[in-house]
C-alpha positions as CSV (number, residue, x, y, z in Angstrom):
1,M,0.0,0.0,0.0
2,E,2.8,2.4,0.9
3,A,4.4,2.1,-2.6
4,S,1.1,2.6,-4.3
5,M,0.2,5.6,-2.2
6,K,3.6,7.2,-3.1
7,F,2.8,6.6,-6.8
8,Y,-0.9,7.7,-6.8
9,G,-0.7,10.2,-4.0
10,D,2.7,11.8,-4.1
11,L,3.4,11.5,-7.9
12,M,-0.1,11.8,-9.4
13,G,-1.8,14.1,-6.8
14,C,-4.7,11.8,-5.9
15,I,-6.2,12.8,-2.5
16,T,-7.2,10.2,0.1
17,L,-10.9,10.0,0.7
18,S,-10.8,7.3,3.3
19,S,-8.5,4.6,4.8
20,G,-9.6,1.5,6.6
21,T,-9.5,-2.2,7.0
22,A,-12.0,-5.0,6.2
23,S,-12.2,-8.5,7.6
24,G,-14.7,-11.0,9.0
25,T,-17.0,-13.6,7.6
26,N,-19.1,-11.3,5.4
27,V,-16.1,-9.7,3.8
28,S,-14.5,-13.2,3.1
29,V,-17.8,-14.4,1.5
30,G,-18.1,-11.3,-0.5
31,V,-14.6,-11.3,-2.0
32,G,-14.4,-15.0,-2.4
33,V,-11.2,-15.4,-0.3
34,A,-11.3,-17.3,3.0
35,D,-10.1,-15.5,6.1
36,S,-9.5,-12.2,4.2
37,N,-7.9,-9.3,6.0
38,L,-7.6,-6.2,3.9
39,K,-6.3,-2.7,4.0
40,I,-8.3,-0.3,1.8
41,N,-7.7,3.2,0.6
42,F,-10.2,5.2,-1.5
43,I,-8.4,7.9,-3.5
44,Q,-9.6,10.5,-5.9
45,P,-7.6,11.7,-9.0
46,P,-7.5,15.3,-9.9
47,N,-10.6,16.7,-11.8
48,T,-13.0,13.8,-11.5
49,N,-15.9,12.6,-9.3
50,T,-14.7,9.0,-9.6
51,A,-12.8,7.2,-6.8
52,L,-10.2,4.5,-7.1
53,E,-10.1,1.7,-4.5
54,L,-6.6,0.4,-3.6
55,I,-6.8,-3.0,-1.8
56,Q,-3.9,-4.7,-0.1
57,Y,-4.5,-8.2,1.1
58,V,-2.7,-8.5,4.5
59,S,-3.8,-12.1,4.5
60,P,-3.8,-14.2,2.5
61,I,-1.0,-12.3,0.7
62,G,-1.6,-11.9,-3.0
63,S,0.9,-12.4,-5.9
64,K,1.5,-11.1,-9.4
65,L,-0.1,-12.7,-12.4
66,S,2.1,-15.2,-14.2
67,S,1.5,-13.5,-17.6
68,Y,-0.5,-10.4,-18.6
69,G,-1.1,-8.0,-21.5
70,L,-3.6,-5.5,-22.6
71,N,-5.2,-8.1,-24.9
72,Y,-6.2,-10.3,-21.9
73,Y,-9.9,-10.1,-21.0
74,S,-9.8,-7.8,-17.9
75,V,-10.1,-4.4,-16.5
76,N,-6.6,-3.4,-17.7
77,H,-5.9,0.4,-17.7
78,L,-6.7,3.8,-16.3
79,A,-6.4,6.8,-18.7
80,F,-5.7,10.4,-17.8
81,F,-5.7,13.5,-20.1
82,V,-2.7,15.7,-19.5
83,D,-1.5,19.1,-20.8
84,D,2.2,18.2,-21.3
85,I,2.9,14.6,-21.9
86,H,6.7,15.1,-22.1
87,A,6.8,16.8,-18.7
88,V,4.7,13.9,-17.3
89,Y,7.0,11.3,-18.9
90,N,10.2,13.0,-17.6
91,T,8.9,13.4,-14.1
92,L,7.8,9.8,-13.8
93,K,10.9,8.5,-15.4
94,S,13.1,10.4,-13.0
95,N,11.1,8.6,-10.2
96,A,12.1,5.2,-11.6
97,V,8.6,4.6,-13.2
98,T,8.8,2.2,-16.2
99,F,6.8,2.5,-19.5
100,F,5.4,0.3,-22.3
101,S,7.3,2.3,-24.9
102,A,10.7,4.0,-25.0
103,E,9.1,7.5,-25.2
104,P,5.7,9.2,-25.8
105,V,4.2,8.3,-29.2
106,Y,2.5,10.8,-31.5
107,F,-0.6,10.0,-33.6
108,E,-0.7,12.4,-36.5
109,A,-4.3,11.5,-37.6
110,K,-5.7,12.2,-34.2
111,K,-3.2,14.9,-33.2
112,I,-2.6,13.2,-29.8
113,W,0.4,12.0,-27.8
114,M,0.2,8.8,-25.7
115,V,2.4,6.9,-23.3
116,I,1.6,4.1,-20.9
117,A,3.3,3.7,-17.5
118,N,3.4,0.8,-15.1
119,D,2.3,1.5,-11.5
120,P,4.2,-0.3,-8.7
121,D,2.3,-3.6,-9.3
122,G,2.6,-3.4,-13.1
123,N,-0.9,-2.0,-13.8
124,A,-1.2,0.1,-16.9
125,I,-1.7,3.8,-16.5
126,Q,-2.3,5.6,-19.8
127,F,-1.5,9.3,-20.4
128,I,-2.9,11.1,-23.3
129,Q,-2.2,14.7,-24.4
130,P,-5.2,15.6,-26.6
131,P,-5.2,18.2,-29.4
132,P,-4.7,21.9,-28.4
133,A,-8.4,22.6,-29.2
134,T,-9.4,20.0,-26.5
135,V,-6.7,21.1,-23.9
136,A,-7.8,24.8,-23.9
137,P,-11.4,24.3,-22.6
138,L,-10.3,21.7,-20.1
139,L,-7.7,24.1,-18.7
140,K,-10.5,26.7,-18.4
141,K,-12.9,24.3,-16.8
142,N,-10.7,22.4,-14.4
143,R,-8.3,23.6,-11.8
144,L,-4.9,22.0,-12.0
145,R,-3.9,20.5,-8.6
146,A,-0.6,21.8,-7.2
147,G,2.0,19.2,-6.3
148,T,5.6,18.1,-6.7
149,G,4.7,15.2,-9.1
150,I,2.5,15.4,-12.2
151,A,-0.7,16.6,-10.5
152,S,-0.3,20.1,-12.1
153,H,-0.5,18.5,-15.5
154,I,-3.5,16.3,-15.1
155,L,-6.5,17.7,-16.9
156,K,-9.0,14.9,-16.0
157,F,-9.3,11.2,-15.3
158,D,-11.0,10.1,-18.6
159,H,-11.7,6.4,-18.7
160,V,-11.2,2.8,-17.5
161,G,-10.1,0.3,-20.2
162,I,-11.7,-3.1,-20.4
163,T,-10.7,-5.8,-22.9
164,V,-13.6,-8.2,-23.9
165,S,-14.2,-11.0,-26.4
166,D,-17.4,-9.5,-27.9
167,L,-17.5,-5.7,-28.3
168,T,-21.1,-5.5,-29.5
169,A,-22.5,-7.8,-26.7
170,T,-20.7,-6.0,-23.9
171,T,-21.6,-2.6,-25.3
172,N,-25.2,-3.7,-25.4
173,L,-25.0,-4.8,-21.7
174,F,-23.7,-1.5,-20.4
175,V,-26.2,0.5,-22.6
176,N,-29.4,-1.6,-22.3
177,V,-29.0,-2.8,-18.7
178,F,-26.7,-0.3,-17.0
179,G,-28.2,2.8,-18.8
180,G,-25.0,3.9,-20.4
181,T,-24.6,5.8,-23.7
182,A,-22.3,4.4,-26.3
183,G,-20.2,6.4,-28.7
184,T,-19.3,5.6,-32.3
185,P,-17.4,2.3,-32.7
186,G,-13.8,2.7,-33.8
187,T,-10.7,0.8,-34.6
188,A,-7.0,1.1,-33.7
189,S,-4.0,-0.3,-35.6
190,G,-0.7,0.5,-37.1
191,T,2.9,1.0,-36.0
192,N,2.3,3.7,-33.5
193,F,-0.4,1.9,-31.6
194,S,1.8,-1.2,-31.5
195,L,4.6,0.8,-30.0
196,A,2.4,2.5,-27.5
197,L,0.7,-0.7,-26.3
198,N,3.8,-2.8,-26.7
199,I,1.9,-5.4,-28.8
200,A,3.3,-6.2,-32.3
201,S,1.0,-5.9,-35.3
202,M,-2.0,-5.1,-33.1
203,N,-5.5,-4.4,-34.4
204,L,-8.5,-3.8,-32.2
205,K,-12.1,-2.6,-32.3
206,N,-13.3,-0.2,-29.5
207,N,-16.1,1.9,-28.2
208,F,-16.6,4.3,-25.3
209,V,-19.6,4.1,-23.0
210,S,-20.5,6.9,-20.6
211,F,-22.8,6.7,-17.6
212,P,-25.3,8.9,-15.8
213,N,-23.9,10.7,-12.7
214,S,-20.3,10.0,-13.7
215,D,-17.6,11.8,-15.6
216,T,-15.6,8.7,-16.2
217,R,-16.1,6.5,-19.3
218,F,-15.4,2.8,-20.1
219,E,-13.3,2.0,-23.1
220,L,-14.4,-1.4,-24.3
221,M,-11.8,-3.1,-26.5
222,E,-11.9,-6.3,-28.6
223,F,-8.6,-7.4,-30.0
224,V,-8.7,-8.7,-33.5
225,N,-5.0,-9.3,-33.7
226,P,-3.5,-10.7,-31.6
227,A,-6.8,-12.3,-30.5
228,G,-8.0,-11.5,-27.0
229,R,-7.4,-14.3,-24.5
230,A,-8.5,-15.3,-21.0
231,L,-6.4,-14.4,-18.0
232,P,-4.4,-17.3,-16.6
233,Y,-5.8,-18.8,-13.5
234,H,-5.4,-16.4,-10.6
235,A,-6.7,-16.0,-7.1
236,P,-9.0,-13.0,-6.4
237,N,-6.2,-11.4,-4.4
238,A,-3.7,-11.2,-7.3
239,F,-2.1,-7.9,-8.0
240,F,-4.0,-6.4,-10.9
241,M,-7.1,-4.2,-11.6
242,T,-9.7,-6.5,-10.3
243,H,-13.1,-4.9,-10.8
244,V,-15.3,-1.9,-11.6
245,C,-17.9,-0.7,-9.2
246,F,-21.4,0.9,-9.5
247,Q,-23.1,2.5,-6.5
248,V,-26.8,1.5,-6.5
249,S,-29.8,2.2,-4.4
250,D,-30.8,-1.5,-3.8
251,T,-28.3,-4.3,-4.2
252,F,-31.0,-7.0,-3.8
253,M,-33.1,-5.6,-6.6
254,V,-30.0,-5.2,-8.8
255,N,-29.0,-8.8,-8.1
256,S,-32.4,-10.1,-9.0
257,L,-32.4,-8.2,-12.3
258,M,-29.0,-9.4,-13.3
259,E,-29.7,-13.0,-12.4
260,K,-32.8,-12.8,-14.7
261,N,-30.4,-11.7,-17.4
262,G,-28.3,-14.8,-16.8
263,Y,-25.5,-13.4,-14.7
264,T,-24.1,-15.1,-11.6
265,F,-22.6,-13.6,-8.4
266,E,-19.7,-14.5,-6.1
267,S,-22.3,-14.3,-3.3
268,G,-25.5,-12.6,-2.3
269,P,-25.2,-9.0,-1.0
270,Q,-23.0,-8.9,2.1
271,Y,-23.5,-6.3,4.8
272,V,-20.5,-4.6,6.4
273,A,-21.7,-3.0,9.6
274,D,-18.7,-0.8,10.3
275,S,-19.0,0.8,6.9
276,K,-22.8,0.7,6.8
277,L,-23.0,-0.8,3.3
278,Y,-24.0,-3.8,1.2
279,F,-21.7,-5.1,-1.5
280,N,-21.2,-8.1,-3.8
281,Y,-19.5,-9.0,-7.1
282,M,-21.1,-10.1,-10.3
283,Y,-19.3,-12.2,-13.0
284,G,-19.7,-10.0,-16.1
285,P,-18.6,-10.7,-19.7
286,N,-15.5,-12.8,-19.8
287,N,-15.8,-13.1,-16.0
288,I,-14.8,-9.5,-15.4
289,M,-15.8,-8.6,-11.9
290,I,-18.5,-5.9,-11.5
291,E,-19.2,-4.8,-7.9
292,F,-22.5,-3.3,-6.7
293,L,-22.3,-1.1,-3.6
294,E,-25.2,0.2,-1.5
295,D,-25.0,2.6,1.4
296,Y,-27.3,1.3,4.0
297,T,-28.1,2.2,7.6
298,P,-30.4,-0.3,9.3
299,P,-33.7,1.2,10.6
300,Q,-34.0,1.6,14.3
301,N,-36.3,-1.2,15.5
302,G,-38.1,-0.2,18.7
303,N,-36.8,2.2,21.3
304,S,-33.4,2.0,23.0
305,V,-33.1,1.8,26.8
306,L,-32.0,5.4,26.9
307,E,-35.0,6.5,24.8
308,I,-37.4,4.6,27.1
309,V,-35.8,6.1,30.3
310,A,-36.0,9.6,28.7
311,T,-39.7,9.0,27.8
312,V,-40.6,7.8,31.3
313,A,-38.8,10.7,32.9
314,L,-40.7,13.2,30.7
315,L,-44.0,11.6,31.7
316,V,-43.1,11.8,35.4
317,L,-42.3,15.5,35.0
318,I,-45.6,16.1,33.2
319,V,-47.5,14.3,36.0
320,V,-45.7,16.2,38.7
321,A,-46.3,19.5,36.9
322,F,-50.0,18.6,36.6
323,I,-50.2,17.8,40.4
324,I,-48.5,21.0,41.4
325,A,-50.8,23.1,39.1
326,K,-53.9,21.4,40.5
327,M,-52.7,22.0,44.1
328,M,-52.2,25.7,43.4
329,I,-55.7,26.0,41.9
330,Q,-57.2,24.5,45.1
């Protein structure tokens, strides 16, 4: 956790929303890992209403995946718009951060720069410098966060990348069931994309889906070449981007709806009393984990002892006051 917080906090300027721990039967059942004991930090990147959840398994301790690439079916990258990609690249490189490519790559047709860095656990963090016509309004709209790392260059947290086997089917799921709005399907190929993604002769189809009440999009990608592939077997506590999360008003209703659509869950909704929330994980397309989270405070059933004592005391005072008033009248 310490190394990740140095990267996301000190270097990228993410602020900590909350820090805590999670353990116990309901947590273990919910995450699918027996005797789980977790450290959890929720952080927020500059210029977004989206939070990132960093999870460290204290026990059982996780491990890195045996093999991994952006063409594996998974949640696989976070993308940030920046105003100066070379300043970002140089700052991260001077802090021993490694990259997919030797230097930022320029895409003439789109007028954008791109480079992908590795976080401390090897997760892909994409930086994109959009065309000047896009940078200017973002600079006007968003306040750059001061900091010693690259926070002062981050215009916004733009999207989460997810690789799937069927772009059309997954897009339809997020649009028709989750209420998202899809963009125009596109493609990506050529030498520069191969350099930036570190995948030779790559060719993919993609689409972006945006959601109500969120400024962060999903980029859904289907690799045509090399073909997408399933992740190697891994425990749920492996070091990688494990899931995306939707906050909902009723986890039980959402579970029922998704089960009717043929999806299965790691467990039923699990209640965490300390955090006052229900959560559980659904197996989405290609077994990508989708979490549903509901803030929930149990209703107060009956009166507490203190409430009863207070009520009795109030009644006694009323009776005494009534008796005194009656005596004064007589």
